[in-house]
C-alpha positions, 0 to 999 in steps of 0.5 A: 507461494504467496498471493500476487500482491507485488503490484502495490509495492512501496508507496506509503506515507506520501504527501500531495501538494495542497491544490491536489488533495482538496476533497472533491465531491464524487460524481455519484451520490454520497449520503449524509455523514453519521454521528458515531460514538467512539468504538462504534461498529457500522455494518456495510450491507450495500449490495448494489453500490451506485458507482464504479472506479475509473483510473484516468491518466493525468498526462504526467509521466516520469520517463527513462532516458535511452542514453542512460544519462539519468536514473530510471524512474523507480518502482516506488514513487512518493510525492512531497508537499511541493508536488515533487515526485520522489522515486527509487528501486529502479532496476539497475540503479541500486541505492539511488533516489531520484527527484522529479518536478510536478510535471514529471521532469527529472531534477536530480538524484542522491544516495548511492551505495555505500556505508558513509554519511548519506549513502545507502545499503544496496541490498534488497528493496528500499522503503521510503516514507515522508513525514509532515515536515517533508523529511524523507525516511529510508529503510535500506540495506539490512534494516538501516534507517536514514533520514534526509531533509527536504533539501536532501541533507543527510540528517543521520542514521536513526536507531529504529532497529525494532521497527519493521518498515515493510511496505503496507504495514508501516507509516510515518506520522506527521511528527516523524514517529513510526507506526508499524503493524507487521505483527512481529511485536513480542507483546502480541499487540499488532500496532506499535509506535516508535519515536525518533530516539528508537524508543517504543512509546506505545503498543495497542490493539487488537479488536476484542472478538479476534475477527480481525485475524493475526499477523501483519495488517495493512494500514493507511494514514492521511495525517492527523491522529488516526489511521485505518487498518485492515484484517490480519493476514492469518485467521481473519474470518470477517471483512473488518476495517478499523479506524484507530487513534494513535492514542491507542483507542479504537474509534470505529469499525466497518464490517462488510457482510460478504460470504467470500471473505472467510479464512480457508485455513491457509494464507495462500488460498484465503482472501487478503487485503492488498491495499487499504488507503484513506483519502482526505474527505473520508473515502476509504479505498480497499483492494482485496485479492479473492481466490476463486474456487478454481484458483484454490483447486489449481493452487493445489495442483501447483503445490503437489507438482512442487512436492513431487521432485525436481523432475517436474517439467519447468514449462508445465510449472510455468503454465500452471503459474500463468493459469493461477494468475488468470484465476485470481480475482482482485476486488476494488472497493470504495467506502464512504466512511462518513456515512458507512456506505459502500460506493463502489465494488469492482472485480477484475481478474489479476491478469487484467488488474495488473495493467489497470490498478495503480501500484499505490495511491499517494497519501490522502489522495486518490492519485497514484501511479502505475509502472510499465515499460515502453518501446525498447524496454524503457521503463516509465511511471504514469500518474493516474487518478482514481475517480468515482463515476455513476454505474 
């Protein structure tokens, strides 16, 4: 059993329209920025953050059509530099990518299942990325990669077989190079950059003391020549957030001194980052799944029940799963990277958080989206904004 991080599927490397991403001053205090040397370590010890995070509806929705005349809005949503929404992974609409205008009105679709030029593999979930030129990069089928221009012209299948392409662990840089941190590199380095020819141009990392852990790492990129990385999924014994340059240099490290971020020996019962996101203006948005002591005990009950044979009552197992959902905590934190101050830290139970927290946030912005079903089971996507309010 894995931690329930499916809430945040597939919204990496998106681009906001210019008027939407201009840095906004939050309505709670920010301290002056620090002048930090390369490689600096900043200890974040704030116990009483001054703000809370509120997720507010923008009034923009992508709605399904009851008559099936257009594809449903998918569970993966991006934004290009013109403010258009790009969506995919709608149940029942395999290998279809849809376009919506900045107000959520449906425009067109492309792709379709097949092996011809511009067609997409129908097996599995597609991962979508937009680079700084608005080219759309799609990982689909059995590891195939395709690229499309801003006018949806097929640019070709690109030879990126050695790039993971998974949600949260891959971003596409402004110039179309791919940065990946899925932990599968043969050299043991967590980060690797691949160019458009499929050549691996650089591998680098990790932190020297090893506290960042091993395995896949959540990464975030808002443009430019830096990105942020959270701890690895395995063995991380500290809440460490690192800013790296794409040249392979560690720019700075933020350490959260919290006793609850400790490795418990197993990934399923240890804290994990579900999302790390950097916004223009220097706000770092982090979502952490934090198993409670009750969760760990109940998880052991579920594990033992699974080990004791197929005769276990299915309804009892389902009830145990629901109990786990109620016991998992989700912590949303916002860090001001310019001052190193913790601005917000809000905890939810998973059963509550899944209806509140966006699946992901658009690149460089604090806007994101939630996916749901309305009357008659029709799916919709609502665009929301994360805002900081005084506590």
